[in-house]
N, C-alpha and C positions, 0 to 999 in steps of 0.2 A: 850343385857344382862343388868341385874340390877347392878348398882354400889352401893357399901356399903358406903354411905356417908349421913350424916344427914343434914336436911335443916338448922339446927342450925349452923353446920360447914360452910355452904355456906354463911351464913349471915356475917361471920367474914371478908369476902372480898377476898376469894381465887380466883385464876385466871380463874375459870370456872363457868359455870352456870349448876346447876342440870337440867337434862332433865325435862321439864315441870314445873320447879319451878318458872320461871318468875323473878328470882332474877337478879339484875344488875351484869354485868361483869366488874370487876375492873382490874387494871393494875399494873405492876412493873415499873421500875427504870430509872435513868438518868446516863449519860455517864461519866466514870472517868478512870484514870490510876489505875491499881491494881498491887499487888505484882505478881511476876511470879508464875504460878500455873501449876500443871500437869492437865491432862484431867479429872482426877477423884480423889476423896479422897479415900485413901486405908483403908480398914478395917482390923484389926488384926484377923486372922483366924487360925483355927487348920490346921495342915499340910495336912489333907485329904480334906480340903475345897478348892474350887476354889477361885481365887482372887475376891474381892468384890469391887464395885465402887459406887460412888455417883454422881448424876447429879442434878443440876449444881455443878461443882467442887468447887466453892466458890461463895460468894455473897457479897453484900455491905449493910452497914447501910445507913440510910438517904434516902431510896428510897420512892417514892410517895406511892407505894403499899407496905405495911409492911408485906404482907403475902408471904410465899415461900413454894413451894412443892418440897421435895427431892425425887428423884427416887433412891432407894437403890437396888443394884443387887448383889446377892451372893447365894451360895449353900444352898438351903433349909431354907431360912430365912422368908418365908411367915408365917404369924401368930405370928411373934415376937412382943414383947412389946419394946417400944423405950423410952429412957430417956436421959436427957442432964444434964451436970454438973453445969449449971448456971440457976437460976430462971428467969433471964432477958429474956430468950428464952422460949416461951410457946409452948408446943406441943399441937396442937389443935385436930389432928386426925391421926390415923394410919390405913392404908388400905392395904389389899392384894387383888389381882385379881385372875385370874385363875392359873397363873404360881406359882410354889412353890418357885421361886427364886427371887421374887420382893417384896419390901415393899415401899409404898408411905407414906411419912410423911409430914403433913401440919403443918407448924410452924408460929408463930406470932413473928415478929422481932420489933415490935413497941417500945419496951423498951431495945432492945439489943444494946450493945456497940461493937465497933471494937475489934477484938481479935480472939483467937483460942479456940474452944469449943470441948468438948469430948462428943460424943453420944455413948450410949450403947444399944445393941440389946440383949434381953434375951428371951429365948424360952425353954420350958420344955424339959428336957433330952438333952440339948445342952449347951455347954460352952458359957458364955457371949462373945460377940464380940463388939469391940469398933472401932470408927474412929474419927479422928480429923477433924474439919470443921472450915474454916477461914472466918470471916466476915471482909471485908476491909472497910476503910473509903473512901468515895467518894471524888474525887478531885474537885467536883463542876461541873458547866456547862462547857462542852467542845465541844459538837457537833456543827458543823458549817452549816450543810445542804448544798444543792446545788440549784442553781436558774438559771435564764436566764443570769446572769453575768458570769456563769461558762462555761467551755468547757471540756467535758469528753473524756478521752482516754481509749478505750476498749482494754484490753490485754488478749491474750491467754497465761497464764504464762509459760506453758511448751515450748512455741515457741518464746518467746520474747528475753530472754537473760539468759545465763548460768553463773551465778556468782559464783557457787560452784560446780565444777565437782565431788567432793567427794560424793555428795548425789544423783548422777544420778541413781544409783540402790541402793536399800535397802534390806538387807538380808531377812527380814520377809515379804516383799511385792513382790508378784509374778510377776507383770508386770515390767520387767526390761528395762534398757536403750536400745532402738532400734532406733537410729537416722536416719537410712536409710528407715524405714517404715513410710509412711504417717500417719498411725493410731497408731504408736508406741510412746513411750515416748522419747522426744528429749533432755531433761535435763534442760530446762529453770526453773528458780526458783525465790524466793523472793529476794535473794541477787542480782540477775540480774536486777530486777526492781529498787532496791535501787541504784545500780550503774548507772542507767539512769535517775535519778531524775533531775540532772543538765540539761540534754538534754530536758526533758519534760518541765521543767520550761522555758528554753530558747525558746522552740517552742511556748509557751504561754498556755499550758494546765493547768487547775486548779483543775481537779479531775481525779482520776484513778479508773476505774471499771475493776477489774480482774475477769475472769471466776473463778468458785469455787476453793478454795485452801484447803478445808478440805479433810481429808483422803478419798481416793477412793481405797480400798484394793480389787480391782477387778482383775480377772485373766488376762484380756487383755483390750485394748481400754479404759484405765482408765484416759488418759491424759486430757480429756475434763472436768472432775471434777463433773459431774452431777449425779453420782451414789455414794452418800456419804455413808461411812461405819463408821464414827465416827464424831458426831456433835460437839465435843469439842476439836478436835485435828487437827492442820494443818498437811497435808500430809508430811511425813518426806522427800520425794523427792523434796519438795518445801522449807523446812526449819523447823521452829518450831513456836509455839505460840509466844514465846518471839521475834523471828525475825519478825513475822508479826506485832507485836506491835512496833518494832523498825522502820519498814517501815512506819507505820502511823505517828510516831513521826518525822522521818526525812522528810517525805513528807510534813507534816505541816510546818516544817522549810522552805520548798520551796514554801509555800503558796499553797499546793496541798492537797486536801482531798482524803480520801479513801472510796470507795463505795464497800460494800461486796455483792457478788452474793449469795443469799439465796435460798435454795430449800425446799419448804414446802410440795410439792405434793407427792414425792416419795423418796425412798432410793435405795442403791445398794443391790443386792441380797446377797452379802457377809456381809451385816451388821449383827452384833451379834444378833440383835433382831430376825432375821429369823431362828435362831436355838433355840430360847427361847423367844417366844412372850409373853409379859406380859398378854395379853388376846387374845382370838381367833379373836376378831374384831379389833385388832391393825392395820391390813392391810386389804384391801378389798378382798373379795372372798376367805377368809380363807387362804390366802397365795398362792392361785393358779392363774396362769395367765389368765386374761380375758381382752381382748383389749378394750381400750376406742374407742368410735365412732368418737371422735374429733368434734362432732356436738355442738359447743359452743353456737349456737343460741338457743338451747333447754333451756338454763338457764333462759332466759327472754322472751320466746315465750308465749304470752298471750293465745294462742290457744293450747299450748303443753300439754303433759301428763307427769306425774311423772316418768314413766319408762324410757322415753327418757333422762330426766335430769340425772337419776342415771347411765344410760349407758354411758353418757359422763363423769361425775364426778368420778364414782367408777371404771372405767376401767383403765388398766395399759397401759403405753406407749409401753414397750417391756418386755419380760420375765425377763430380768435382772434388772428391776426397779420396785419392789413392790410398789403398790399404797397405800399411808397412809390414814387411816380413821380418819380424824380430828374431827368427831363427838364423838369419844371417849374422854371424858373430861380430862383424864390423859395425853393422847398424845397431846391434844391441849395445855395443860399447859406446857408440856415439850417443845414444839416448840416455844411458846411465851417466856418462860424464856430463851431459848437458844439464840434467836435473841437479847434479851435485854442484855444477858451476853456478847455477842460479841461487841455490841455497847459500853458497859461500859468498857470492857477489852481493846479493841483496839482503843477506841476513834474514832469511825467511823463517817464519814461525811454523809453517806447515805446507803441505801439498794436497791438493785435491786432484785426483786422476779421472779424467773424462773417459767414458765408455770402457771401464776397467777390464771387464771380462773378455772383450773382443781381441785383446792382444794375446800373443802366444803364452800359454800357461807357464812353461819352463822359464821363459824370459821374465815374466812377472815375478817369479820366485827370486831370480837373480837381481832384478831391479830393486825390489823392496828390501832384499837382504843387504845390498850395497848401501842403500840410503840409511837403513836403520842401524847398520853396523857402524857407519861413520857418524851418524847423528842419533844417538840413543833417545834423546828427548824430542826429536822431531816427530810430529804426528802426520800420518798420511791417511787420507780417506779416499776410498775408491767408489766410483759410481757403478752400481749394478741395479739397473732399473727393473725390478721385479717385486711383486707383492708377496712372493713366496719366501718365507724366512729360511726354508731349506736351501734355496739357491743363494740368498744373500749371505747367510752364515758360512757357506762353503769357502768364501774368500778371506774371511777374517782369521788372523793368526790365533792359534789355540783352539779353533773349532775342530770337532771330530769329523773326519772324512773317510768314507768307505774305501776310497781308492788310494789312500795314503799320501795324497798330494800335500806338499809342504808350502805353507804360505807365511809370509812375514808382514802382510798388510795389517797395520794396527787397527784400522777403522773402516767401516762401510757406511754408505748412506742408507738410512733406515726407511726405505720405501714401504715395507710392509706396515710399519707403524703409522706412516702418513695416511695410507688408505684406510686403515682401521679407525683412525681418529675421525676422519670425515664420515665414515659409515656410522660410527658410534653416535655422532651428533645429529645426523640427518635421518637415520632409519628409525622407524617406530619401535618403541620399547616392547619387547616380548621375550619369551624364554631364550630365543636364539638370535635376536637382533637388538640393535641399539648399543648401549654402553657395554654389554657383554662382549661385543666384538673387539673392543679395546682391551678388555681383560684377557680374552682368549689369545690375542696376538702377543701380549706380554707374557702369557704363560708358556710361550714357545722360546723364551729367552735362553733356556738351557741349551739350545742349539749353538749359541754363539760362544766364541772364546772369551769375549768380554763385552757383554751387552751395554755396560756403562760407558764404553768408548765409542758407541755408535753415534753418528751425527743424525739428529732428528730434525724434522722440519714439517711445516704445514703446506708449503708450496715452494717452488723454485722457478728458475728462468724458463723452464720447458713445460710448464703446466699452468692452468688457470690460477689466478691469484686466489688466496684463501677466502677473501671477502666475497668473491664471485662464486666459488665452490659452495659457500654456505648461503647462497641466495641473498647476499647482503643483509643477513640477519645479524645485528650487532651482538645480541646476547650469545649467539653461537660462536661468533668471532672471538668474543671475550673468553668463552670457555676454552676454545681451541688454543689461544695464545697463552692463557694462564696455565693450561696443562703442559704445553710445549716448554714453558720456561720453569716448570717446577718438577717435571717428571725425570726419569732416568735418561742418561745420554747427554750429548753436547748439542744444544739448540742452535739452529741456523734460521735466520729471519731474512726474507727477501726484501730488498730496499723498497720503501714506500708502504710496506705492510702496516707500519706504525700510524699511517694516516689514511688507511682504508683504500689504498689504490685498488682498482678493479678493472675488469675487462668484460663488461656486460655485452652479451649477444655475439661474442666472437672468440675464436680460439687462435687468432692471428698472433704469432709470437711478437711481431712488431708492436702490437697494441699491449700485450701483456708486459712487454719491456718498454713501456712508455716513459716519457721524460719525467724526472723527479721534480716536483713543484719547487721553484726557486733556484733550480740549478742553472737557469738561463735568465739574463737580466730582464727580458721582456715578459716573464711570467707574471700573471696576476696573483697567483698563489705562491706562498713561500713556506715550506715545511719547517724551516729553521726558526723563522720569526713568528709563525702561525698566521701571517697575513693572508687573508682571504680564505682560510680554512673554515669549514662548517663547525658548528658546535659539536657534532658527533665526531668529526675528525680530531678535534682538539681533545675530546674525551678519550678517544682511542690512543692518541699519542701520549697523553698523560698516564694512562693505564700502563702502556708499554714501558714508559720511563720508570714508573714505580716498580714494576716487576723486574726489570733489568737491573735496577740499582739495589733491589732486594737481593738479587743473586750476588751482586758484587759485595754487598755489606754483610751477607750471611752465607759465605761459601760452604760452610758445613751443612747448611740446610738444603743444598742442591747437589752435593757431591758424595753423599753417603749411600748406604744400602736403600733400595726401594722395596717397600712392602705394601701390598694392597689387599682389599677384600672383594669378594665377588659382588658385583653390583646388585642392588635390590631396590625395587620400586622406584626406578629412575634416579637412584643415588649411587655414586661411585666415590669411595674414600680410599686414599692412599697416604702413606707416610714416608718420610725420609729419616734415616737413622744416622747417628754419628758413629765414630769409630768404636765407641764402647757399646754400641747396639741400642742406645737410648734414642727414642724418637725426638726429633727437634723441629719437625714441620709436619703439618697435616694439610692435605689438599682435598677439596670436596667439590664434586660436580653434581649439580641438581638440574636434571632435564625437565622436571615437572613444570607445568604452567602455573602452579600455585605455590605459595610459601609452604615449605615442608618442615615438619618437626622430626629431626633425626635423633634417634635414641643413642646416647653415648655408651650405654652399657655394653653394646656389641664390641666396642673397641677398648674395653677395660684392660686387656693385656698390654696395650700400648700406652694407656693413659694412667696406669696405676702409680707411676712415679712422677706424674705431672701435676702441678698445682693449678695452673691456669692456661687458657688458650687466648692468644691475642691476634685479632684479625688484621691482616696487612692493610686492607682498604681504608679503615677508619680507626684503627687501634682499639676497637671494642674488645673487652675482655670477658671471658666466661670461665667460671670455675670448672676444673676438670671433673669435679664430682657432680656437676649438674646432670639432671635426668635427660634433658634433651637440648639440642642445638637448633635454633630456628634459622632456616636457610631460605633466602629469597628465591623466587621463582626463576627458572632458567638462569642460573648463575654459577660462577666458579669462585670459590673463596680459598684463601691461603691463610693458615693459622700457624703462628709461632708457638711452640710448646715450651713452657717454662716450669 
């Protein structure tokens, strides 16, 4: 469809590009604390009118991009004229699309001051309607980002800890508390996360990534959070916007950042948009289900056809998740401003983007550029679930692409390394299998713009837990976690991994995302106090704590260049180097079922300036000039080099 917007309007720097205009895409804002706000500004209406809302619900002065687009929703407001009570705010353009109930207002805030402003909507034969809109003063630079020095803890909030039983069920939300159903809501919430900040800090985690916390007003199976029905409100079963910001503030006091899980590709079918779309192309296929092919290769296939690209990008995941059309410039602006609003409001450390590649490619360029321009230190990681590094690397900024596509995405989830690590530990050692599979996938790192900024993991909320993947073999689990926490990249650990949580005999996500022991008062086990844990669980937790705090105490040993040797005879050796190129850490994986003597002469180029090696596990020291290093069977060891 044609959008009623003049080229002159676009030149002012609004958040979108007119189709075919060739005008540059600009960005909004930087992160700060703001006053508590509701999810929308309310408009005064006649009694016969439905409530009216404004998004974003508030904004800030001092943003790098001084342009803002308000989406106003109310009964029969299309075609209204809009005015504001202060000349410091300039109304640039007012647009209506197909729906009779939306108005989009582009405003220039370059001269605006913090304060509360009154906007008036007037329309022939209709009483004027007004709403107050708040512009907050930014608190300045607050985002911290995340890097190799960090360790991320992934939480399924409904299953982690119930800090407030009073919000387990909410009257106007259909999906009620059903703790006995794997796919039901169990009652975990933001307060439960806050209550565990001391534990996470003691363990050594420095970032929390929670699955989405925004409202999912779906009829059932809503606990996972990926069917959003309100982009500006925390789900009441988790808490409130104010409590989410409190989590961010208290986490920061524990030196822990907050990473928000953002969904750009789709919404929940109960989203208010689905009963009143601003335009017919707001979602793909006019709101009717048509499945995606999941053929992500089509997006950069130099031999491919446009129809295959659209079949991937424009298709829906499931009938209950309408697929958004980010080629619509008003929707694109909405999604960009929404992400910036949350970074600013909650002082986020980073963003994880769900199903990254399924959104429109051009939009993803604009979205990431907007965020990274406003927040240079903010890290953003995209989910691209493929084990092919050619596909994964395509999305990271700085990677070489045959089609010239421009990406500003700093990080990608490293699914190729995850699968290679499992194969390396489980497959029999041979010329082409076993540890060599880990070596080979790392040898593909040249494909990436920055392999050190990839987020690495052994499992997540969508796959079997690592202890289950490794057939509940503790020795292999220890090798996997040791490697994860000492290799290149930014490690992410799924909640409960530290106490060997598992999902034997099932792939049910509700079982994979089972309740964290001790997160509910009635639990017999408690991961924080170790009450009821087995000796093996305690051993695993203590090992994880040791590794995580090693990372925190020796950031140089986990943030420098990665160097490795081709595996030989079931032994894989790798080093981390400091900025001067001197090795400061050595990691060693031994898959053999017997104690192995490793000859150190092979690693002489790295050890020639080293006097001694100190093992993390027990502080055992070995002279760097020793002929061999005795390594326990099926073990992973970390050595500080001095």
